[in-house]
KELO-824012 format. One record per residue (C-alpha): residue in three letters; residue number from 1; x, y, z. Coordinates in steps of 0.05 Angstrom, whole numbers, plus 5000, padded with zeros to 4 digits. Layout:
BEGIN
PADO, ALA, NUM, X, Y, Z $
...
This chain:
BEGIN
PADO, MET, 1, 3764, 9113, 5246 $
PADO, SER, 2, 3765, 9064, 5188 $
PADO, ILE, 3, 3816, 9008, 5184 $
PADO, SER, 4, 3841, 8994, 5113 $
PADO, PRO, 5, 3844, 8921, 5094 $
PADO, PRO, 6, 3914, 8890, 5093 $
PADO, SER, 7, 3949, 8888, 5026 $
PADO, ARG, 8, 3949, 8822, 4990 $
PADO, ARG, 9, 4015, 8789, 4974 $
PADO, ALA, 10, 4029, 8754, 4909 $
PADO, ASP, 11, 4026, 8686, 4943 $
PADO, ASP, 12, 3953, 8700, 4962 $
PADO, LEU, 13, 3931, 8722, 4893 $
PADO, PRO, 14, 3881, 8676, 4858 $
PADO, PRO, 15, 3904, 8641, 4794 $
PADO, LEU, 16, 3875, 8656, 4726 $
PADO, ARG, 17, 3813, 8619, 4705 $
PADO, GLY, 18, 3826, 8554, 4669 $
PADO, PRO, 19, 3871, 8495, 4682 $
PADO, GLY, 20, 3935, 8535, 4668 $
PADO, PRO, 21, 3977, 8558, 4610 $
PADO, GLY, 22, 3977, 8517, 4547 $
PADO, LEU, 23, 4037, 8487, 4513 $
PADO, GLN, 24, 4048, 8549, 4470 $
PADO, LEU, 25, 4052, 8595, 4530 $
PADO, ALA, 26, 4097, 8546, 4567 $
PADO, LEU, 27, 4145, 8544, 4509 $
PADO, GLN, 28, 4144, 8620, 4505 $
PADO, ARG, 29, 4161, 8625, 4578 $
PADO, ILE, 30, 4219, 8577, 4570 $
PADO, ALA, 31, 4245, 8616, 4509 $
PADO, TRP, 32, 4241, 8682, 4547 $
PADO, ARG, 33, 4275, 8657, 4610 $
PADO, THR, 34, 4326, 8610, 4578 $
PADO, PRO, 35, 4347, 8642, 4511 $
PADO, GLU, 36, 4403, 8591, 4504 $
PADO, TRP, 37, 4353, 8534, 4496 $
PADO, TRP, 38, 4368, 8524, 4422 $
PADO, ALA, 39, 4442, 8511, 4434 $
PADO, ALA, 40, 4424, 8458, 4485 $
PADO, ALA, 41, 4375, 8428, 4435 $
PADO, VAL, 42, 4429, 8425, 4381 $
PADO, ALA, 43, 4478, 8391, 4429 $
PADO, LEU, 44, 4425, 8340, 4450 $
PADO, ALA, 45, 4407, 8325, 4377 $
PADO, VAL, 46, 4481, 8313, 4362 $
PADO, TRP, 47, 4487, 8265, 4420 $
PADO, VAL, 48, 4426, 8226, 4398 $
PADO, ALA, 49, 4455, 8220, 4328 $
PADO, LEU, 50, 4523, 8198, 4353 $
PADO, ILE, 51, 4494, 8145, 4399 $
PADO, ALA, 52, 4447, 8121, 4344 $
PADO, VAL, 53, 4505, 8113, 4295 $
PADO, ASP, 54, 4547, 8078, 4347 $
PADO, LEU, 55, 4491, 8028, 4363 $
PADO, GLY, 56, 4477, 8016, 4289 $
PADO, PRO, 57, 4503, 7958, 4247 $
PADO, ALA, 58, 4566, 7997, 4227 $
PADO, GLY, 59, 4580, 8023, 4297 $
PADO, PRO, 60, 4630, 7991, 4344 $
PADO, ALA, 61, 4606, 7944, 4398 $
PADO, ALA, 62, 4659, 7965, 4448 $
PADO, LEU, 63, 4720, 8009, 4456 $
PADO, ALA, 64, 4767, 7952, 4439 $
PADO, GLY, 65, 4733, 7942, 4372 $
PADO, HIS, 66, 4733, 8015, 4354 $
PADO, GLN, 67, 4797, 8015, 4313 $
PADO, HIS, 68, 4777, 8049, 4249 $
PADO, HIS, 69, 4842, 8087, 4247 $
PADO, ALA, 70, 4885, 8026, 4239 $
PADO, VAL, 71, 4841, 7973, 4206 $
PADO, SER, 72, 4792, 8008, 4160 $
PADO, PRO, 73, 4805, 8083, 4156 $
PADO, ALA, 74, 4743, 8124, 4144 $
PADO, PRO, 75, 4740, 8174, 4087 $
PADO, ALA, 76, 4765, 8243, 4101 $
PADO, SER, 77, 4696, 8273, 4094 $
PADO, ASP, 78, 4666, 8223, 4143 $
PADO, SER, 79, 4722, 8237, 4193 $
PADO, LEU, 80, 4710, 8312, 4187 $
PADO, VAL, 81, 4636, 8303, 4199 $
PADO, ILE, 82, 4650, 8260, 4261 $
PADO, GLU, 83, 4699, 8312, 4288 $
PADO, VAL, 84, 4650, 8369, 4277 $
PADO, CYS, 85, 4594, 8330, 4311 $
PADO, CYS, 86, 4642, 8315, 4369 $
PADO, VAL, 87, 4656, 8389, 4376 $
PADO, PHE, 88, 4583, 8408, 4374 $
PADO, GLY, 89, 4563, 8355, 4424 $
PADO, MET, 90, 4619, 8367, 4475 $
PADO, MET, 91, 4634, 8441, 4470 $
PADO, LEU, 92, 4564, 8472, 4466 $
PADO, PRO, 93, 4542, 8447, 4535 $
PADO, VAL, 94, 4601, 8477, 4571 $
PADO, VAL, 95, 4588, 8547, 4544 $
PADO, LEU, 96, 4513, 8550, 4558 $
PADO, PRO, 97, 4524, 8597, 4618 $
PADO, THR, 98, 4566, 8643, 4575 $
PADO, LEU, 99, 4513, 8642, 4521 $
PADO, ARG, 100, 4461, 8660, 4574 $
PADO, ARG, 101, 4502, 8719, 4600 $
PADO, GLY, 102, 4514, 8744, 4529 $
PADO, ALA, 103, 4440, 8740, 4513 $
PADO, PHE, 104, 4420, 8778, 4576 $
PADO, ALA, 105, 4474, 8831, 4561 $
PADO, SER, 106, 4445, 8843, 4492 $
PADO, LEU, 107, 4382, 8878, 4469 $
PADO, TRP, 108, 4320, 8834, 4468 $
PADO, ALA, 109, 4315, 8834, 4392 $
PADO, ARG, 110, 4389, 8815, 4386 $
PADO, ARG, 111, 4391, 8757, 4434 $
PADO, ASN, 112, 4393, 8701, 4384 $
PADO, ARG, 113, 4439, 8739, 4337 $
PADO, ALA, 114, 4488, 8753, 4393 $
PADO, MET, 115, 4490, 8680, 4414 $
PADO, ALA, 116, 4497, 8658, 4341 $
PADO, MET, 117, 4557, 8704, 4331 $
PADO, PHE, 118, 4589, 8677, 4395 $
PADO, VAL, 119, 4578, 8605, 4374 $
PADO, THR, 120, 4607, 8620, 4305 $
PADO, GLY, 121, 4673, 8646, 4333 $
PADO, TYR, 122, 4676, 8594, 4388 $
PADO, LEU, 123, 4664, 8533, 4344 $
PADO, ALA, 124, 4709, 8560, 4289 $
PADO, ILE, 125, 4768, 8557, 4337 $
PADO, TRP, 126, 4748, 8488, 4362 $
PADO, ILE, 127, 4737, 8458, 4293 $
PADO, ALA, 128, 4806, 8482, 4270 $
PADO, ALA, 129, 4837, 8453, 4333 $
PADO, SER, 130, 4800, 8387, 4325 $
PADO, VAL, 131, 4827, 8379, 4254 $
PADO, ALA, 132, 4898, 8390, 4280 $
PADO, ILE, 133, 4888, 8342, 4339 $
PADO, GLY, 134, 4858, 8290, 4293 $
PADO, GLY, 135, 4917, 8293, 4245 $
PADO, VAL, 136, 4967, 8284, 4301 $
PADO, ILE, 137, 4928, 8226, 4333 $
PADO, ASP, 138, 4921, 8191, 4265 $
PADO, GLY, 139, 4996, 8194, 4256 $
PADO, ILE, 140, 5010, 8167, 4325 $
PADO, THR, 141, 4958, 8112, 4318 $
PADO, GLY, 142, 4985, 8090, 4252 $
PADO, THR, 143, 5054, 8082, 4283 $
PADO, THR, 144, 5040, 8054, 4352 $
PADO, GLY, 145, 4971, 8024, 4347 $
PADO, PRO, 146, 4904, 8044, 4377 $
PADO, LEU, 147, 4914, 8019, 4449 $
PADO, ALA, 148, 4983, 8051, 4455 $
PADO, SER, 149, 4954, 8116, 4427 $
PADO, VAL, 150, 4899, 8116, 4479 $
PADO, GLY, 151, 4950, 8103, 4535 $
PADO, LEU, 152, 4996, 8158, 4511 $
PADO, ALA, 153, 4939, 8207, 4505 $
PADO, GLY, 154, 4917, 8190, 4576 $
PADO, VAL, 155, 4986, 8203, 4604 $
PADO, VAL, 156, 4990, 8270, 4568 $
PADO, ALA, 157, 4921, 8289, 4593 $
PADO, ILE, 158, 4938, 8274, 4665 $
PADO, GLY, 159, 5004, 8312, 4661 $
PADO, TRP, 160, 4970, 8373, 4630 $
PADO, GLN, 161, 4916, 8374, 4683 $
PADO, LEU, 162, 4971, 8389, 4735 $
PADO, THR, 163, 5002, 8449, 4701 $
PADO, ALA, 164, 4993, 8522, 4718 $
PADO, LYS, 165, 4979, 8541, 4645 $
PADO, LYS, 166, 4919, 8494, 4645 $
PADO, ARG, 167, 4890, 8527, 4708 $
PADO, LYS, 168, 4900, 8596, 4677 $
PADO, ALA, 169, 4865, 8573, 4614 $
PADO, LEU, 170, 4807, 8546, 4656 $
PADO, ARG, 171, 4796, 8615, 4686 $
PADO, GLY, 172, 4795, 8644, 4616 $
PADO, CYS, 173, 4737, 8598, 4598 $
PADO, HIS, 174, 4692, 8642, 4641 $
PADO, LEU, 175, 4712, 8706, 4605 $
PADO, MET, 176, 4659, 8759, 4593 $
PADO, LEU, 177, 4673, 8822, 4552 $
PADO, PRO, 178, 4633, 8886, 4544 $
PADO, LEU, 179, 4585, 8881, 4485 $
PADO, ALA, 180, 4562, 8939, 4441 $
PADO, PRO, 181, 4487, 8948, 4443 $
PADO, SER, 182, 4473, 8947, 4368 $
PADO, GLY, 183, 4502, 8951, 4299 $
PADO, TRP, 184, 4562, 8917, 4269 $
PADO, GLY, 185, 4600, 8932, 4333 $
PADO, ALA, 186, 4554, 8885, 4372 $
PADO, ASP, 187, 4567, 8829, 4321 $
PADO, ARG, 188, 4642, 8842, 4325 $
PADO, ASP, 189, 4642, 8840, 4401 $
PADO, CYS, 190, 4602, 8775, 4404 $
PADO, LEU, 191, 4647, 8743, 4352 $
PADO, ALA, 192, 4710, 8767, 4389 $
PADO, LEU, 193, 4682, 8739, 4454 $
PADO, GLY, 194, 4671, 8672, 4421 $
PADO, VAL, 195, 4741, 8670, 4393 $
PADO, ALA, 196, 4772, 8690, 4460 $
PADO, VAL, 197, 4732, 8638, 4499 $
PADO, GLY, 198, 4747, 8587, 4445 $
PADO, ARG, 199, 4822, 8598, 4451 $
PADO, SER, 200, 4821, 8590, 4526 $
PADO, CYS, 201, 4777, 8528, 4520 $
PADO, VAL, 202, 4824, 8496, 4469 $
PADO, LEU, 203, 4883, 8510, 4514 $
PADO, ASN, 204, 4846, 8481, 4573 $
PADO, CYS, 205, 4816, 8418, 4541 $
PADO, TRP, 206, 4862, 8398, 4484 $
PADO, ALA, 207, 4895, 8343, 4525 $
PADO, LEU, 208, 4828, 8312, 4544 $
PADO, MET, 209, 4805, 8315, 4472 $
PADO, THR, 210, 4866, 8275, 4450 $
PADO, VAL, 211, 4837, 8217, 4491 $
PADO, VAL, 212, 4771, 8224, 4454 $
PADO, PHE, 213, 4806, 8224, 4387 $
PADO, ALA, 214, 4851, 8166, 4405 $
PADO, ALA, 215, 4790, 8126, 4427 $
PADO, GLY, 216, 4757, 8136, 4360 $
PADO, HIS, 217, 4703, 8185, 4385 $
PADO, HIS, 218, 4670, 8129, 4425 $
PADO, PRO, 219, 4607, 8157, 4458 $
PADO, VAL, 220, 4625, 8128, 4526 $
PADO, VAL, 221, 4693, 8162, 4526 $
PADO, MET, 222, 4661, 8227, 4501 $
PADO, LEU, 223, 4610, 8226, 4557 $
PADO, GLY, 224, 4665, 8213, 4609 $
PADO, VAL, 225, 4708, 8270, 4583 $
PADO, LEU, 226, 4649, 8317, 4579 $
PADO, GLY, 227, 4631, 8300, 4651 $
PADO, LEU, 228, 4702, 8317, 4673 $
PADO, MET, 229, 4700, 8384, 4636 $
PADO, VAL, 230, 4634, 8403, 4667 $
PADO, ILE, 231, 4656, 8385, 4737 $
PADO, GLU, 232, 4722, 8423, 4733 $
PADO, ARG, 233, 4687, 8485, 4706 $
PADO, PHE, 234, 4625, 8488, 4749 $
PADO, GLY, 235, 4640, 8444, 4810 $
PADO, ARG, 236, 4621, 8375, 4834 $
PADO, ASN, 237, 4548, 8393, 4842 $
PADO, ALA, 238, 4542, 8419, 4770 $
PADO, PHE, 239, 4496, 8363, 4746 $
PADO, GLY, 240, 4451, 8367, 4807 $
PADO, ASP, 241, 4446, 8442, 4801 $
PADO, ALA, 242, 4430, 8436, 4727 $
PADO, ALA, 243, 4375, 8385, 4741 $
PADO, SER, 244, 4345, 8429, 4794 $
PADO, ALA, 245, 4346, 8489, 4748 $
PADO, ILE, 246, 4313, 8451, 4691 $
PADO, ALA, 247, 4259, 8424, 4738 $
PADO, ALA, 248, 4246, 8494, 4764 $
PADO, GLU, 249, 4240, 8523, 4694 $
PADO, ILE, 250, 4191, 8468, 4673 $
PADO, ARG, 251, 4150, 8477, 4736 $
PADO, PHE, 252, 4146, 8552, 4725 $
PADO, ALA, 253, 4130, 8544, 4651 $
PADO, PHE, 254, 4069, 8501, 4665 $
PADO, SER, 255, 4046, 8536, 4729 $
PADO, PRO, 256, 3981, 8576, 4727 $
PADO, ALA, 257, 3992, 8649, 4715 $
PADO, ARG, 258, 3973, 8697, 4771 $
PADO, ILE, 259, 3950, 8769, 4762 $
PADO, PRO, 260, 3969, 8818, 4818 $
PADO, THR, 261, 3916, 8864, 4846 $
PADO, GLY, 262, 3905, 8923, 4800 $
PADO, ALA, 263, 3941, 8891, 4741 $
PADO, ARG, 264, 3914, 8888, 4671 $
PADO, ARG, 265, 3926, 8839, 4614 $
PADO, SER, 266, 3975, 8859, 4560 $
PADO, SER, 267, 4013, 8825, 4504 $
PADO, ARG, 268, 4078, 8858, 4526 $
PADO, GLY, 269, 4127, 8828, 4574 $
PADO, PRO, 270, 4131, 8760, 4608 $
PADO, LEU, 271, 4064, 8729, 4625 $
PADO, GLY, 272, 4030, 8784, 4586 $
PADO, LEU, 273, 4019, 8826, 4648 $
PADO, VAL, 274, 4031, 8900, 4661 $
PADO, ALA, 275, 4023, 8917, 4735 $
PADO, ARG, 276, 3996, 8984, 4755 $
PADO, SER, 277, 4030, 9029, 4806 $
PADO, VAL, 278, 3990, 9000, 4864 $
PADO, SER, 279, 4006, 8927, 4851 $
PADO, VAL, 280, 4045, 8885, 4900 $
PADO, ASP, 281, 4098, 8835, 4878 $
PADO, ARG, 282, 4136, 8780, 4915 $
PADO, ILE, 283, 4190, 8827, 4939 $
PADO, GLY, 284, 4144, 8879, 4969 $
PADO, ARG, 285, 4107, 8942, 4950 $
PADO, SER, 286, 4118, 8974, 4883 $
PADO, PRO, 287, 4170, 9030, 4881 $
PADO, ARG, 288, 4115, 9077, 4857 $
PADO, TRP, 289, 4070, 9062, 4917 $
PADO, ARG, 290, 4057, 9122, 4960 $
PADO, ARG, 291, 4027, 9122, 5030 $
PADO, PRO, 292, 3963, 9163, 5031 $
PADO, ARG, 293, 3965, 9227, 5071 $
PADO, GLN, 294, 3931, 9224, 5139 $
PADO, ARG, 295, 3880, 9277, 5155 $
PADO, PRO, 296, 3896, 9319, 5216 $
């Protein structure tokens, strides 16, 4: 009677030869597992630009000195650019989970297109709202002064945070709609989802954004308001969870690839591996595995 050797688990499999995957493979892994990476990169680039402008010679040294509305009004084109950058930097990070869900709900070849259509509808609503908020804040600041405008915006923001309509709008920020698989219907659904989430987000955050506009888009105020929006949407541990997820993705991206028993190399799929029917993964035996018949 022969005893078959025990099956090998994925944890016991030897790594591939070599020091590990190169930078190109690591970036490919990150792009496959986190399709919303480009939206996070755009938001990060906008934040770097805003902080660089603020620390430059023309930037304000402190919140008290940031009074461009009353002392030296900026051109309309410059104000619009600042408002658009503010929207990109503050509103893209809070919809990264929605972008991720939309990408995974779409066909592989349509992932980036689906996210782009969502972002188009979402940011169109926010840019229109920011222009309206900026016009109202400019009028109030010209009448009462910058400090009074900031105080009034803070009172309005605190009052709005306690209303039932605000809490209902917060729930709408997590909306997810069915998406068509392909064709113009898929573009329409992604655009409609962006518009719907954008409306809920504007209704949820407009009061907090008045504080940002009254403070002259100061980066410190923007970061504080962004932190409040992230915490109220995703919980108090949102930043810790995000840091852990980023660290896990980076660790996986640069980890040495492992080939299960009976697997062969392929250019298709993550890690370029296609496992045969007798391979064993981390969960257990393959669904196609069959126990051999015992002889009588």
